[in-house]
N, C-alpha and C positions, 0 to 999 in steps of 0.2 A: 641244579648243580651242574656246572660245566667243568670238564676236567680232561687233561691229556696226560698220558704217563707211560711208562714202559712195564709191561708184564713179561719179564724175560726177554725174548728176542722181538717181542711184539710191541709196536706202538699203538696204543689204544686211544680213541677219542670217545669220552663217555659223557652222556646226558642223562640226568637223573631228574625226573619230574616228580618232586614230593607231592604227597597228598595234602589238601587243604584241612582235613581232619584226621585226627590219630584215635584209634587204629585206622589204617588206611592203606591204599595200595599205590606204591610208587611205579612209575613207568620207567624202564630202563632202556636206552639205546645205545649201542657200542658199535664203533667202526673201527676196523684194523686198517693201517696204513699199508700194510703188504698183504698180498694173497697168502693162502696156505692155513689159515686158521679153521679148524675143523669143528671145534666145540667150545663154548664159553659157559662157564658155570658161576653162578653168584650166590652169595650167602650174606644176610644181614647180621651184625653182631655189635653189641656196644663197644666202643673204644676203650672205656676204663669200667672198673667195677666188676663184681663176682660173675655177672651175666656174660662178660666178654670171654670167659674161658669155656663157654659151653655153646658153641655155634650151632643152630639147627641144620638138617641136610640141606645141601644146595640145590638150587634150582637150574635148570638148564635153558638157556635163552634159544629162541628159535630164529635160525638163519633166514634171511631174505631170499626169496626165489629168484628175484631178478638182480640181486647184488650179494655175491657170496662173501664179501667183506663186512656186511652189516648184519647186526644181530640185535634182536629186541626181546622184551619179556616184562613180566611184572613181578613185583615183590612186596609181601606185606611188612609194613612197619607197625608193630603191635602197641608201642609206647612211645612217649616223648622222651627226648633226650639226644645224647651226642652218639650217632651210630656211625659205623663205616660199613660200606659194601665191599666185601673181598671178592675179587674177579679173578678167575683162573682161566687161562687161555690155553688150549690145546691145539696142536698143529703139527705141520711138517717139519718145524724147527724145534720141536719139543714142547715144553709147556713152561708157563710163567705166571706169577701172581702179583697182584697189586691191590692196595686198599684205597677205597676213595671215602673221605669223611663226607657224612651227610647229616646235617642237623635236622631232626625231625621234631615239629611242633604243630599243634593245631592253630590254624591262623584265624578261622572264622567259623561260624555256624552254618552248616549248608541248608539252604532253603528245601522245603518239601516240594516234590514234583506237583505240578498242577494237576496233572491227571490223578495221581494218588490222593492229593487233597480233595479233589471233587468226589472222589469214590467214598472217602472217609465221611465227608460231610453228609453225603446221600445216606450212608448206613447209619450215621448218628440220628439224621432226622426220621429215618424209618423206625429205629429203636424207640425214639421218643414218642413218635405217634402210636407204636404199639403198647408202650407202657401205659399211656394216657388212655387208649382205647380198652384195654383190659381192665384197668381200674373202673372205668365208666361202665363196662358191661357187668362187672362184679356188683356195682352198686344198683344197677337197673334190673338185672334178671337173676342175680345170684340167691335172691330170698324168695322167689316166686315158685309156686307149685308148678309141677309139670302140666303144660297145656294152657296155663294162664297168660293172658296178654298184659304187656305193660302198660300202666296208667300214666297220667299226667304227673302224678307225685313221683314215680319212679324215674320218669323221664328228667324232671326238673333235678331231682336229687343226683342223677348221673352226670347232668351238666355241671352242677356245682362241685362234685368231686372231681370230674375230669379238669375243671379249671384249677382246683387246688393241686392236683397231681401235677398239672403242667408247670405251674409256678414252683412246685417243690423240686421237680426234675430240672428246670431252668436254673434254679438256685444252686443245686448241686454241680450242674455243669459250670456255672460261674465261679463257685468256690474252687472246684477243680482246675479251671484255668488259671486263677490267681496261684494256686499251689504249684501248677505246672511251670508257670513262668518264673515263680520264685526259685523253684528247684533248678530250672534251666539256667537262670542267672547265676546262681551259687556254683553249678558244675561249670559253667563258661568260665567264671572267675578263676577256678582252679586249673581249668584245661587250656584255655585260650591263651596262646602266647603274647605277651607284651614285653617289650624291651624295658629295661630299668629306666626310670626318668633320669634325666641329666640337666643340671642347673649350672648355667654359665653366668658368672659375674666378672665385672672389670673393676679393678682397684685404681685410684688416682695415679699411684706410682708406676702404673704400665703394666701390671700383672693380670693375667687372666686365671681365674679359678674355675675349676670344673669339678662338680660334686656328682657322684653317682649315687641314686637313691636306691632304696631296697626293693628287691624284686620277689614277691612270694612265689611266683612261677619257678624261679631258680631255686630258692631255699627249700622248695618241696621235693627238689629231686637231687640231693646232694651226692648220690652214687653215680649218676648218669650226666649231670650237667656241671655240678660244682660251682663255687662262686670266686675262687681265687683266679687271678689273671696271670697269664703267661706272656712272654714277649712274642711279638710277630715281626718279623723283619728287624729285630733288634730294639723294638719299642713296645711299651705296654699299651700305648694308645696312638692311633693315626686320626688326627684331627683335620677335618676339612671345613672351611668357612667359604661360603659362597653368597655374594651380595645379591639381595633380592630386590626386584624380580627379574632384571635383565641379565644376571649372571656375569657381569662385567668385571668381577674381581674373583680370583680363587686362590685359596692358600691351603697348602697341605703341610701342617705342623705336627710336632711330636711332643706333647707336654710330659712333664716328669711327675712322678707320684711321690708325696711325702710319706712318712711312716704311718699317717692317719688315713692313707688312701685317698686323699684329695689330690687332684692333678693341677699342677701350675704350669704356666707358660708365659715367658716374656712377651709382651705385646709388640709385634713389629709395627711398621709404618703402614697401618690399615686406614684407608680412607673412611670418613664418616659414613653411615648407613645402617641398614638392618641386614643382618647376615643369617643365612640358614646354616645350622651347625650339624654336622655328622661325625660321629666319634665311633671308630671300629676298634673293638677289643675281642680277645679270645679267651675263654676259660681254660683251665688246666685239664678239663675233660676233652677239649677241643671244640665246644660249642661256641659260635661266634655271635656277637651282639653288635648291631649298628644302632647307636643311641642318637636320638634327635632332639634338637632344642632350637632356639633363637636367641640372638643377642643383637643389641643396638650399640654401636660404636659411636660415641659422641664426637663432635668436632672440637671440644675444648680440651682434649688430652694434649699436655705440652709436648713439644718435640723431644725435650730431654727424657721423657719417659718412653719414647719409642726405642726399639731395639732392632738391630740388623739381623737378617736371617742367617742362620748358621747350620752347620751340620747337613742333615736330610731335609730340612725345610725348604719350602719353594712357593713361588708365587707366580701369577700371571694375570695381565690386565687385557682381556680380550674385548673385542667390540660387543656391543650390547646384542643380547639374543632378541631376534625380531619374532614375536609369538604369532604374528599373523602374516608372516612371509609364506609365499606360495611353495608348494612341493618341490617345484623345479628349482627355486632359488636355494632351498635347503639342501636339496640332493646335489647341487653342483659345488657345494663347499667341500673341496677335496684338497686344498693347499692352505697350510698354515705357516705363517712367517714366525721364526724363532727368535729368541732374545739375542742370540749371538751372530745374527745375519744369515744363518742357514735356514732351510725350510723343511717342513714334514709334508710328505705326500701321502694321502690316503688311496691306497691301491684298490680301486672299485670303479664300477661303472656309476655314472650319475642316475639319480632317482631315488625314489623312497625305498625303504627296507620293510621286510615282513615281520611281525611279531610272533612270539611262540615258536621260534624255530633257530636252531644252531647256526650262527653265522661266524665266519672267520673275519676278523678286523686286522687287516694287514697295513703297515706304516712304513714308509722309506724315508730316510733323513738324507738330505743333499746339502752340499755346502753352497757358498754364494755363486760358485760357477756352475751349479747344476749337476755336480758329479756326487755319486753316492759316497758319503763319509766312511772312514775306516777306523775311527777311534771312539766309537760309542763304548761306554764302560757300564758295568752292573750298577744299578740304582737300588740300594738295600738288598743286594744279593739277587737281583732280577734283572732281566734284559730290559724290562720297562714296567710301568704301572698305568693302569687306565681307569678313569672313573666316569661311568655312565649315569647321567642325571636327567630325569625328565622335567620338563618345563614347570610343572606345578610342584616339583620336589617330592612327589609321591613314590618315585623310583629312585634309588642310589644303589650302585654297585661298584665296588672295588675290586678290579679285576686284574690278574696277571697272566703272563704268557702260558702258565700251567692251567689256568682256567680261574674259576670264581671261588674255590676253596681257600681259606687262609693257609698260608704254608706252615703255620704252627700245627694247625690240625692235621695237614697232610703228614708231618713228621710224627705225630702221635700215632696215626693210624699205621703209618709205616713200621714204627717202633713195635707196635703191638703184633703186627704180622711177622716181623722178624723174630720176635720173642716166640711165637708158635712154631715157626718153621725151624729155629734153633732146636726146639725141643723133639723135633720129628727129623731125625737123620734122613728118612726116606724122601724128604722134600727138599734136600739140600741143593739139588739141581735146578730148583725153581725159585731161587731167592729173586726178589723183584728188584728193578732198578728204579731209583727215584727219577722223576721227571726232571731233566736239567733245566736251569734257569734259561738258557738259550737253546732252543731245539734245532739240531742241525739240518733236520729235513724241512723245517718250516722257516727258519730265520737265516738271514745273511748278516754279516757285520753292520750293514747299513739299514737292516730292517727289524721289526719287532711285530709280533703277531698276537692276538688275543681271541680265545674262543668265548662267545658269549650269545645269548639270546635275548631279545627285549621281552619282558613279561606282558606288555600291553601297549597299545597303539598311542601315538601322540608325538610331540616334538621333543627331541632329546639334544642335549649338548654332551659332547665327549672330550674329556681332558686326557691326553696321552703324554706321559712323563717318561723321558729318557736322560741319561747323563752322558755328557761329552766333554772331555778335557777338564773334568773336575767340576763342570757346571750343570746344574739340573735345568733342563728345558722342557717346556710344556707346549704342545700343539693342541689347538682348539678346533673342534668340527661340530657342525650341526647338521642333523638329519630329521627327516619325517619318517615316521614308522606306521605302517598301516595294519 
């Protein structure tokens, strides 16, 4: 989770690396944009539910010896659900607090370390050998008088008993292995997060129907995750269609929900082909889901069934993504022509980018004469939107200038924090400030920036969306991530 916001007088850039398994330890990294911060305290608490009223004692982050504006630490997340990390900064300008929403969920089963596995295998082998040897010794020597040597009969009997003992122990271990795998699979089914299934279908009259399936993972956590949807940027769903495999068509749509919870959208003039579908939704607890699916758009849909894009919907038709392009070619893709004749500049040096590291993505919009534009407008309440997509579609992130947290979740976390502070008059001087859609210290009228970090290496395509003179414009950039 990447986020920037104001904790009173301090603008903080927050990186939260959530654990792959819950319970687990999250790594927290916070940088202040100005000097003077002396101490930062953090505490995890559920955004909603009864547990949200009883936060644990806060942990104090450790300041960096080489950078006094950088703090880091670790935080236990004990259960899955929609959490917030409350951050209190204290320094020369007083104190301030901000809440960062953090969805916590077990993503996969962690493998056993090879060294530990080897040790356990050795111990198991030793125990099996010991059990078989003890049984054999009992049969061979257990009934002999003191001083009497074992004979051929005893030795043969011992071998037979040892063979039987070995197969019995092996059978017990085999049955135990089957039980362990069954129990692990059942536990994994309850604990490992999976987004709800999404079914997409097209009707001849030009309508697209989207149905969200049942998610046992959500229904088991009604107090901390919930299932009802809330609007994010004014829409219950942000739908993205990307034509595969070249990513040469991109659509950002906003279906509407009928009373039965089925989403409908008028089909725009989409060329035929197979499309990867990503649907972003936010629960009333602040927990976000990105649903995935695929849909094939046939070529025989009549033109009369096509609909023009309206409102916040947008599209772009970039060049095909070249999967086998060199790193130099991808890293040099720093200018994108926009539909109104202007252009978008990616402000960075050519070359590949690192993975697993916070990176600032800054983009400048220039007019046809090469001058920075002065008439960018908010797009759904934000200075811009960016979508980061890996070439194999295994990574999709919808990011804003404030970070990767949905703004609906940020509002919920902020509201819970304000409620707590309103109940405590002693904290009235530390009321947090919401991160503004356009950050004065980071953005200019012609610029928009996003904090994000690629989760893994590969080829990525980035769609950057801004609004100018009432028109939604989308810049497209490619990059190699190492």
